[in-house]
N, C-alpha and C positions, 0 to 999 in steps of 0.2 A: 513270383512271390510279391505280394503287396507290401509296400513300404509305408509306414506311418508318416504322416506329414509332420514336419517340425512346427511347433507353435509359433505363431507370428510374433515378431519382435515388438515389444511394447513401444508405442510412439513416444518420442522424447517430449512432445508437447501436445496437449489437447486444448490449451488455452492460447489466446491471441498474443502475438508479439508484433511490435511496430518499429518503424524506422523513422528517425527524426532528421530534419535537415541540420547541417552543420555550417554551411556557408551563409554569411550575412544574417546571422541570427544570434541572439543571446539566450542561453539556456540557464534556467534556475532549477534547483532541486530543493525539496523540503522533506524532512523526515517524519517520523511517526507522530500522528496527531492524537490518537487515542481519546476521542471524545472531548477534546479541549478546544472549544470554539474561540474563546477570546485570544489565546496565543496564536491560533491560526489566522484570525483577522489581523493581529498585530504584525505577523511576519509577512502577510500578503501586502499590507500597507507599506512596509519597508521595501519590499520587492518592487512595488509600483513606483514608489518615489525614486528608487535606484534606476529602474528601467526607463523612466521618462527621458533620460539624457542620451539614450541610444536610439538613433533613427533607423531602426530595423525591427523586424518581428521579435517578440519575446515569448518564449515557451517556458511554462512553469511545470516541472515534472514532480508530481506528488508520489512518494515512495511507498504508499500503502499503510495499513493499520490506521484507518480513520475512526474506527469504532472501538468500544470496550474501555472499561476502567474509568474514564472521565464521565461527567454527567450529561454531556451534550451531544452524544453520538448522532441522534436523529437530526439535530440542527446542523451538525457538521456535514452529514451527507447531503442535506438539502442545499447547503451553501456550495458544496463542491459541484453540484449538478448545474448551478447557475453559471452563466458566462462571466468571464473577467472583463475589465475595461478594454476599450478598443486598443489594438496593438499588442494585447497579451492573449495567449491561449494556454489553457490548463490541460495537462495530460495526467490522468490518474492511473496509477498502477495498482495491482492487487497485492494485498498483504495476507499473511496467514490468518489474521483475525477476520478479514472479509470472507476468506474461504470457509472458516469455521462458522460464521454467521449464516452463510448460504446453506451449508450442510444442515444446520439446525432448522432453518426455514423450510427446507424441503422435507425433513423428517425429524420433528422435535424429539421423538423417543430415541432416535439413533444419534442425535447430535448434542447430547447433554454435556459432553466435555467442554463445549463452548461456554457454558455457564460458569465453569471453574476458572476461566481465563479472562473474565470480565464481561461476559455476555449478559449477566443479570443487570449490570449498570446500563447496558444498551437497551434492554427491554424496558427498564424503568424510564429511559429517556423518551420512549414511545407511550408512556403512561401505563405500562403493564407491571403488575405486582406478581412475582413468582408464587407467593403464598396463595394469591387468588386463583392462579392457574392450577395449582395443586389441588385446591378445594373443588375445582370444577371437574375433577376426575383424573388428574395427573396429566403430565405433558404429552403422553401418548394418546390421550382421549380426543375424539373428534371435536368436542366442544372447545378444548384448549387450542387445538390446531386452527379452528375457525376464528377464535378470538385473536390469535397471533396474526393470522392472515388479514384480518379486518383492520388492524392498527398499523401495520408496516406497509406504506404505500407501494403500489405497483411500480411507480417510477423509481423508488429506492431499490427495489428488487432488480429491476432492469439495469440500473446503473451498476450494481454489484456484479451482476452476471456479465456485463460488457467489459469489465476491467482486464486489460492485458497484464502479462507477467514480466515483460521485458520491453524496454525501449532502447534502441541503439542509434547513436548519432556519431558516425565516424569511429574514432577510437574511444568514445565514451559509451559506457554501458550503464543503464539505470535499471535496478531491480530492487525488490524489497529486502531480501536477506543476503544475497551473494550468489556466487557461482561455484560449481565444482572445479577446483584448480586443474588447469591443463586440458580441460574438455572443450572442444570447439563450441562456439555459441549455438549453432543450430542443433547440437546434440545435448544441450543442457536440459535436464528434466525439470518439469514444473515444480515438483516437491522441493528440489534443491533451491530453486529461485525464491521459493516462499519460506523455507525453513532452515537452510544450512547455517551453521556456525563454523565448526571445525570440519575439515582442515582449512577452510577458506580464510578464517580470521588470522591464522598463523602464516599460511603460505601465500595469501593473496591470489589473484586470478591465474598466475603463471601463463598468461597470454599477453600479447602486445596491446592491451587495452587498460583503461582506468575504469574501475567499477565504483559507482556511487550507490550506496545502499543505506538501509536502516536496520531495524530488527534487533540489533544488539545495543542496548542503551548505555550511554555515557553522559556525564554531566555536560561535556563540551563536545563539539565535532572532533572526530578522530581521522587524521590522515596518516596512513601507514603504508609506505610503498605505493603500489598502484591500486589502493582501495581507499575510499573516503566514506566514513559512516556519519550519518546525520540524525541518528536517533538520540535526542537529548533529554529523554525521560520526561516528556512534556507533562504527563499526568502527575508527576511528582514535583518537578521544578517549576512548572507553569511557563516554560520558555520553549520556543522553537527556533531553530537556526536554518539558514538557507545557504546554498552554494551557488555562486554565479560563475558561469563559464562563458568566456568571450574569446574566440579563437583558441589559442593555446594557453591562456591565462585564466586562473581561477581565484576566487576570493570568497571568504565567508561573510555572510550578513547576519546581523543579530537585531532582533526587535528591542526597542527600549524597555 
């Protein structure tokens, strides 16, 4: 008798994850930017001034959600693609807004939900008017797809596609949204890393790690148990905060 094959288990991750050094390095993390270029430049300047006193490599981990809601998404992406000053390296993670933007760029007619969470502001930052696109035959038309493709530079698309969903350095875990409590890091699913709130916000990681994340906004950084949230509502408050980790010690940095 023939036996039917069991469906293959879905892979925990289809997106890249990276390992960061933890010895002789200073790590910084910055929360959700959401199209706010001036606060991004301000917190980077604060990090650079702070980091100059450390005679070792400095790594700045960006926690995702660079686009949407604010007016400068295109300029934010262009800035993040550029290198930092000597001695500093930037690592950019993927947020759920980058994932939504990519889905829209691949198939506008199937990614319309992105427009409802700030995507219209991002298209505007590239000089696109939704009303103009609708007049061209709707977002599902070939003409609209061609217009969108022509104004979003290929190197922006390549940057978005390259973004990892997790960076791990020793017992420090950097993700956009959080992790599924109690689940080993290699088994964490991409969707949770990009989207989770509960039960992570209440329970924390339930692993011997500290998770640094964004995604859930608060006026000030939040440290609760073994999780630290750096989403400071930048598109509303106009401010970004950073976390510095040096050895086993951490400190928050704020731009003027």
